[in-house]
C-alpha positions as CSV (number, residue, x, y, z in Angstrom):
1,X,0.0,0.0,0.0
2,X,1.2,3.5,-0.9
3,X,1.1,5.1,2.5
4,X,2.9,2.2,4.1
5,X,5.6,2.4,1.4
6,X,6.0,6.1,2.1
7,X,6.4,5.4,5.8
8,X,9.1,2.8,5.1
9,X,11.0,5.3,2.9
10,X,10.6,8.0,5.6
11,X,12.2,5.9,8.3
12,X,15.2,4.9,6.1
13,X,18.4,6.4,7.5
14,X,20.8,5.5,4.7
15,X,20.7,8.2,2.0
16,X,21.1,6.0,-1.1
17,X,18.5,3.6,0.2
18,X,16.1,6.4,1.0
19,X,16.5,7.9,-2.5
20,X,16.0,4.5,-4.0
21,X,12.9,3.8,-1.9
22,X,11.4,7.2,-2.9
23,X,12.1,6.6,-6.6
24,X,10.5,3.2,-6.4
25,X,7.2,4.6,-5.0
26,X,4.5,3.8,-7.5
27,X,1.7,6.4,-7.6
28,X,-0.7,3.9,-9.1
29,X,-0.3,1.6,-6.1
30,X,-3.5,1.3,-4.0
31,X,-3.9,4.0,-1.5
32,X,-4.8,2.9,2.0
33,X,-6.3,6.3,2.8
34,X,-8.3,5.2,5.8
35,X,-5.6,3.1,7.5
36,X,-4.1,4.4,10.8
37,X,-0.4,3.5,10.5
38,X,1.9,3.0,13.5
39,X,5.6,3.4,13.6
40,X,8.1,2.5,16.3
41,X,11.2,3.8,14.4
42,X,12.5,7.4,14.7
43,X,10.9,9.9,12.3
44,X,12.4,11.1,10.1
45,X,15.1,8.6,9.3
46,X,18.3,10.5,8.5
47,X,22.1,9.9,8.7
48,X,24.3,10.9,11.6
49,X,25.6,13.8,9.7
50,X,25.1,16.7,9.2
51,X,25.4,18.1,12.7
52,X,22.2,20.0,13.5
53,X,22.6,23.4,15.2
54,X,20.5,26.5,15.7
55,X,20.0,28.5,12.6
56,X,22.1,31.4,14.1
57,X,25.0,29.0,14.5
58,X,25.2,28.1,10.8
59,X,28.2,30.2,9.5
60,X,27.9,32.3,6.4
61,X,30.8,32.0,3.9
62,X,31.8,34.1,0.9
63,X,30.6,32.8,-2.5
64,X,33.8,33.7,-4.3
65,X,35.5,30.7,-2.6
66,X,34.8,27.0,-3.5
67,X,34.1,26.3,0.2
68,X,31.6,29.2,0.4
69,X,29.7,27.9,-2.6
70,X,29.8,24.4,-1.2
71,X,28.4,25.6,2.1
72,X,25.5,27.3,0.3
73,X,24.8,24.3,-1.8
74,X,25.0,22.1,1.3
75,X,22.3,24.3,3.0
76,X,20.1,23.9,-0.1
77,X,20.7,20.2,-0.2
78,X,19.6,20.0,3.4
79,X,16.4,21.8,2.6
80,X,15.7,19.4,-0.2
81,X,16.5,16.4,2.1
82,X,14.0,17.8,4.7
83,X,11.5,18.3,1.9
84,X,11.7,14.6,0.9
85,X,10.9,13.7,4.5
86,X,8.1,16.3,4.7
87,X,6.3,15.0,1.6
88,X,6.6,11.4,2.9
89,X,5.4,12.4,6.3
90,X,2.3,14.1,5.0
91,X,1.4,11.0,3.1
92,X,1.7,8.5,5.9
93,X,0.5,10.7,8.8
94,X,-2.8,12.0,7.7
95,X,-5.8,9.9,6.9
96,X,-9.1,10.3,5.1
97,X,-8.0,12.5,2.2
98,X,-8.8,11.8,-1.5
99,X,-6.4,9.4,-3.2
100,X,-5.2,12.3,-5.5
101,X,-3.9,14.0,-2.3
102,X,-1.5,11.2,-1.6
103,X,-0.4,10.8,-5.2
104,X,0.4,14.6,-5.4
105,X,2.7,14.4,-2.4
106,X,4.4,11.2,-3.7
107,X,5.2,13.3,-6.8
108,X,6.6,16.0,-4.5
109,X,8.8,13.5,-2.7
110,X,10.2,12.2,-5.9
111,X,10.9,15.7,-7.2
112,X,12.7,16.6,-4.0
113,X,14.8,13.4,-4.1
114,X,15.8,14.4,-7.6
115,X,16.7,18.0,-6.5
116,X,18.7,16.6,-3.6
117,X,20.6,14.2,-5.9
118,X,21.5,17.1,-8.3
119,X,22.8,19.3,-5.4
120,X,24.7,16.4,-3.8
121,X,26.3,15.4,-7.0
122,X,27.4,19.0,-7.6
123,X,28.8,19.2,-4.1
124,X,30.9,16.1,-4.8
125,X,32.3,17.8,-7.9
126,X,33.4,20.6,-5.6
127,X,35.1,18.1,-3.3
128,X,32.4,18.0,-0.6
129,X,29.3,15.9,0.2
130,X,26.1,16.2,2.2
131,X,27.0,16.1,5.9
132,X,30.3,18.0,5.6
133,X,28.7,21.2,7.0
134,X,26.5,21.9,10.0
135,X,22.8,22.6,9.3
136,X,19.7,23.7,11.1
137,X,16.4,21.9,11.5
138,X,13.8,24.6,11.1
139,X,11.7,22.9,8.4
140,X,11.3,19.7,10.3
141,X,10.6,21.5,13.6
142,X,7.6,23.0,11.9
143,X,6.5,19.6,10.7
144,X,6.6,18.4,14.4
145,X,4.6,21.4,15.5
146,X,1.9,20.6,12.9
147,X,1.8,16.9,13.3
148,X,-1.7,16.8,14.7
149,X,-3.4,19.1,12.2
150,X,-3.2,18.7,8.4
151,X,-4.7,22.1,7.8
152,X,-1.9,23.7,9.9
153,X,0.7,21.6,8.1
154,X,-0.5,22.7,4.7
155,X,-0.7,26.4,5.8
156,X,2.7,26.5,7.4
157,X,4.9,24.2,5.4
158,X,4.0,24.5,1.6
159,X,2.1,27.8,1.9
160,X,4.7,29.5,4.1
161,X,8.1,27.9,4.3
162,X,8.2,26.4,0.9
163,X,6.6,29.5,-0.7
164,X,9.4,31.5,0.8
165,X,11.7,29.4,-1.4
166,X,9.9,30.9,-4.4
167,X,10.9,34.3,-3.2
168,X,14.6,33.7,-2.4
169,X,15.7,31.2,-5.0
170,X,16.1,33.7,-7.9
171,X,18.5,35.9,-5.9
172,X,20.5,32.9,-4.8
173,X,20.6,31.6,-8.4
174,X,21.9,34.9,-9.6
175,X,24.6,35.0,-7.0
176,X,25.8,31.6,-8.0
177,X,25.7,32.6,-11.7
178,X,27.8,35.8,-10.9
179,X,30.3,33.6,-9.0
180,X,30.8,31.6,-12.1
181,X,29.0,28.4,-11.0
182,X,26.7,28.1,-14.0
183,X,25.9,24.4,-13.2
184,X,24.6,25.3,-9.8
185,X,22.5,28.1,-11.2
186,X,21.0,25.7,-13.7
187,X,20.1,23.3,-10.8
188,X,18.3,26.2,-9.1
189,X,16.3,26.9,-12.3
190,X,15.1,23.3,-12.1
191,X,14.2,23.6,-8.4
192,X,12.3,26.8,-8.8
193,X,10.3,25.4,-11.7
194,X,9.3,22.3,-9.7
195,X,8.7,24.1,-6.4
196,X,6.0,26.2,-8.1
197,X,4.0,23.1,-8.6
198,X,4.7,21.9,-5.0
199,X,3.4,25.1,-3.5
200,X,0.4,24.9,-5.9
201,X,-0.4,21.5,-4.3
202,X,-0.3,23.1,-0.9
203,X,-2.6,25.9,-2.0
204,X,-5.0,23.5,-3.6
205,X,-5.3,21.1,-0.7
206,X,-5.4,24.0,1.9
207,X,-8.4,25.5,0.2
208,X,-10.0,22.0,-0.2
209,X,-9.7,21.4,3.6
210,X,-10.8,24.9,4.5
211,X,-13.9,24.4,2.4
212,X,-14.5,21.0,4.0
213,X,-14.2,22.5,7.5
214,X,-16.3,25.6,6.6
215,X,-13.6,28.2,7.2
216,X,-12.5,31.1,5.1
217,X,-9.0,30.3,3.7
218,X,-7.3,33.7,4.2
219,X,-8.6,34.5,7.7
220,X,-7.8,30.9,8.7
221,X,-4.3,31.2,7.3
222,X,-3.6,34.4,9.3
223,X,-4.9,32.8,12.4
224,X,-2.7,29.7,12.0
225,X,0.4,32.0,11.4
226,X,-0.4,33.6,14.8
227,X,-1.2,30.4,16.6
228,X,2.0,28.6,15.5
229,X,4.2,31.7,15.8
230,X,5.4,31.3,12.3
231,X,8.1,33.6,10.9
232,X,6.8,36.9,9.7
233,X,6.1,37.2,6.0
234,X,8.6,39.7,4.7
235,X,9.4,40.8,1.1
236,X,10.6,40.9,-1.5
237,X,8.1,38.5,-2.8
238,X,8.3,36.6,-6.1
239,X,4.8,37.6,-7.1
240,X,4.8,35.9,-10.5
241,X,5.9,32.6,-9.1
242,X,3.4,32.9,-6.2
243,X,0.7,33.6,-8.7
244,X,1.7,30.6,-10.8
245,X,1.5,28.6,-7.6
246,X,-2.1,29.5,-7.0
247,X,-2.0,32.4,-4.6
248,X,-5.1,34.6,-5.1
249,X,-4.6,38.1,-6.3
250,X,-6.1,39.7,-3.1
251,X,-3.7,37.6,-1.0
252,X,-0.7,38.8,-3.1
253,X,-1.9,42.4,-2.7
254,X,-2.2,41.9,1.1
255,X,1.4,40.5,1.2
256,X,2.7,43.8,0.0
257,X,0.9,46.0,2.5
258,X,3.1,47.5,5.2
């Protein structure tokens, strides 16, 4: 069953084995959408490295050095690795959604695995690999905070944290291009393209669940931001990417208000 397979991939600690398990997930597999799955293993499964530290303890490095570019790419790879686990977690953890919900997030997990592989391969070309630098765990911490409410998960992970990636990726891509790392810039082009569809899934299912619960999406979203003490939404915003990802025009207008 698809959700059990997602859970098995989520708990895998070996990176190549996790990537293989995610790639092998078959979206056409029957979806056990009503099953309550139990797990005795640590979630998420991940390797011993990288060392996880507070976000303020992750050092910044200059992009004109190979080490600096590697450190940046490592931070991006860590985001993508977390994103694999986030997509797998939303599949196994939450019951009772339409089958297309689970198939959408399997597609996201497979995209994120591809992104991680691209970044890690490029890191290796620079003489590094995933785990060589410290990283922070902000994305997964939000997953833990929203483990009991799918509506909060959709609001605060794809619609907030992952949507923020739409805003910041173009500037990072341009800095890598200016530093002469054209291959890394091309990888970020792929990531931005795919992340638009991932955020669109988040928007679609957030609105679906708001309608099912009889709540207004935008006021509900603002309330969840306050309730979970999410990071403030600050510009600049990639309005064209957010529009392509399904944010409504009035919500985009509200984002730009002081």
